[in-house]
C-alpha positions in Angstrom: -12.8 8.1 -0.3 -13.8 11.5 -1.8 -12.7 12.7 -5.3 -13.2 16.0 -5.1 -12.6 18.9 -2.6 -15.5 20.6 -1.4 -15.3 23.5 -4.1 -15.4 20.7 -6.8 -11.8 20.8 -7.4 -10.3 17.6 -9.0 -7.5 15.9 -6.8 -4.3 14.1 -7.9 -1.9 11.2 -7.0 1.8 10.9 -7.9 2.9 7.4 -8.7 6.5 6.0 -9.1 7.2 3.1 -11.3 10.5 1.8 -10.0 13.0 -1.1 -10.3 13.2 -4.2 -8.3 16.2 -2.3 -6.7 14.3 0.7 -5.5 14.7 1.5 -1.9 13.1 4.4 0.4 16.3 6.1 1.2 17.1 8.8 3.7 17.1 11.5 0.9 13.7 10.4 -0.8 12.2 10.4 2.8 13.3 13.8 4.0 12.0 15.6 0.6 8.6 13.7 1.1 8.3 15.0 4.8 8.3 18.5 3.6 5.0 17.8 2.4 3.9 15.5 4.9 4.2 12.7 2.6 5.1 9.2 2.6 5.4 6.2 -0.1 3.1 3.2 -0.1 3.9 0.1 -2.4 0.4 -0.3 -4.3 0.3 -3.9 -4.1 0.1 -3.3 -0.2 -2.5 -0.5 -0.8 -4.3 -3.3 -2.5 -4.1 -5.7 0.3 -4.9 -3.2 2.9 -8.4 -1.9 0.6 -9.1 -5.7 0.4 -8.7 -6.1 4.0 -10.8 -3.0 5.2 -13.4 -4.2 2.8 -13.6 -7.5 4.6 -13.7 -6.1 7.8 -16.5 -3.9 7.2 -18.6 -7.0 5.3 -18.2 -4.6 2.1 -17.4 -7.4 -0.7 -20.1 -6.7 -2.9 -18.5 -4.3 -5.3 -16.7 -4.4 -8.4 -13.3 -2.7 -6.7 -13.3 -5.1 -4.4 -13.7 -8.2 -6.6 -10.9 -6.6 -9.2 -8.6 -5.8 -6.3 -8.8 -9.1 -4.5 -8.3 -10.8 -7.8 -5.5 -8.7 -8.6 -3.7 -9.3 -5.4 -4.1 -13.3 -5.8 -2.5 -13.1 -9.5 1.4 -13.8 -9.3 2.0 -11.9 -12.6 -0.2 -8.5 -11.4 1.4 -8.8 -7.7 5.0 -8.6 -9.0 3.7 -5.7 -11.5 2.3 -3.5 -8.3 5.4 -4.4 -6.1 7.1 -1.9 -8.3 4.4 0.9 -8.4 4.6 3.1 -5.1 1.7 5.8 -4.8 2.8 9.1 -2.8 0.1 9.7 0.1 -0.1 13.1 1.8 -1.0 13.9 5.3 -2.4 10.3 5.3 -4.5 11.0 1.9 -4.7 9.1 -1.0 -5.1 12.2 -3.3 -4.3 15.9 -3.1 -4.4 19.1 -4.6 -2.8 19.6 -7.9 0.2 22.1 -6.7 1.4 19.7 -4.3 1.7 16.6 -6.8 3.4 19.0 -9.3 5.7 20.0 -6.6 6.2 16.6 -5.5 6.7 15.3 -8.9 9.4 18.1 -9.8 11.4 17.3 -6.5 11.4 13.5 -7.3 12.5 14.2 -11.1 15.2 16.2 -9.4 16.9 13.4 -7.4 17.4 11.6 -10.9 17.2 8.2 -9.2 18.3 5.4 -11.5 15.7 3.3 -9.8 12.8 5.1 -10.6 11.7 4.4 -14.1 8.8 6.7 -14.8 6.4 8.6 -12.9 2.6 9.1 -13.2 0.3 11.7 -12.1 -3.2 10.5 -12.1 -6.6 12.6 -11.3 -9.8 11.7 -9.9 -12.0 12.3 -12.5 -13.7 9.1 -13.0 -13.7 9.6 -17.0 -9.8 9.4 -16.7 -9.4 6.4 -14.6 -10.0 2.9 -15.9 -13.2 0.9 -14.2 -13.0 -2.5 -13.3 -13.5 -4.8 -16.3 -17.3 -5.7 -17.0 -17.2 -9.2 -15.5 -16.5 -7.9 -12.2 -19.6 -5.5 -12.4 -22.0 -8.2 -13.2 
């Protein structure tokens, strides 16, 4: 995954922190389709990442090891099942103006099943790295 555009621009991702009652309803889906966007459960994204690494025999890296341990931990599994990432045009990260527009439109929906939203950027200094035990 590329962290930046060709022009060195930082890219972003919106994540929704939701309740157990959250569902992807028609109104939310139609709003997301304006940006060719969709939602993926973060737990499912982690499972897909692990499967992709294993299919390519790319399991000797810290992010793979951390993600594999995370999806096998019941407490973490339950946590990540209540986090949804917005994917735009099948991309995990996208331009800031798209992220801001999506965030604003989701906020306008005032859905009681969305606890909060986060906007993450791709700058490594702003993102947690796998714990040291996975990097050794």
